C-alpha positions in Angstrom: -0.1 0.1 -0.2 1.4 3.5 -1.2 1.2 6.4 1.0 -1.4 8.1 -1.5 -4.1 5.5 -0.8 -3.4 5.3 3.3 -4.0 9.1 2.9 -6.7 8.8 0.4 -8.3 6.5 3.3 -7.0 9.0 5.8 -9.1 11.8 3.6 -12.4 9.4 3.5 -12.7 8.4 6.9 -11.9 11.9 8.4 -14.6 12.9 5.5 -16.9 11.1 6.6 -16.2 11.7 10.8 -16.4 15.7 10.1 -20.0 15.0 8.3 -21.7 12.5 11.3 -20.3 15.5 13.3 -22.5 17.7 11.6 -25.3 15.4 11.7 -25.3 14.0 15.4 -25.3 18.2 16.3 -28.1 18.9 14.1 -29.8 15.6 15.2 -29.6 16.8 19.1 -30.3 20.3 18.0 -33.9 19.0 16.6 -34.4 17.1 19.5 -34.0 19.9 21.9 -36.2 22.1 19.9 -39.0 19.8 19.4 -38.9 19.2 23.5 -39.5 23.2 23.4 -42.2 23.3 21.2 -44.1 20.1 22.8 -43.5 22.6 25.9 -44.8 25.8 25.0 -47.6 24.2 22.7 -48.6 22.4 26.6 -48.2 26.2 27.7 -50.2 27.7 25.5 -52.9 25.1 25.7 -52.9 25.8 29.7 -53.1 29.1 29.4 -56.6 29.1 26.7 -58.1 27.1 29.2 -56.9 30.4 31.2 -58.3 33.0 28.9 -61.5 31.9 28.7 -62.4 31.5 32.9 -61.1 35.5 33.1 -63.3 36.0 29.9 -66.1 34.1 31.6 -65.9 36.0 34.2 -65.7 39.4 32.7 -68.6 38.6 30.6 -70.3 38.2 34.4 -69.4 41.4 36.1 -70.2 43.0 32.6 -73.4 41.7 32.6 -73.9 42.7 36.7 -72.0 46.3 36.0 -74.7 47.0 32.8 -77.9 45.2 35.5 -76.3 48.1 38.3 -76.3 50.9 35.6 -79.9 50.6 34.4 -80.9 50.3 38.2 -79.1 53.4 38.8 -80.6 55.4 35.1 -76.9 56.3 34.7 -76.0 56.7 30.8 -72.8 56.7 28.8 
């Protein structure tokens, strides 16, 4: 085996290792991103439920305020 063949094999192996290193980093980043998106989705669903509750409470308060304004004869 001549040194050109050895250098060629070493070059191919080095290139493969470099590509695999990039692939592993991208895969790791995508996994972290997927976990973050899942967590964000859960937080948004929880916030949506809280918002629905607050809108219900605000609607009830609006009805009570309107009834009190009618009783007092207040016009806006």
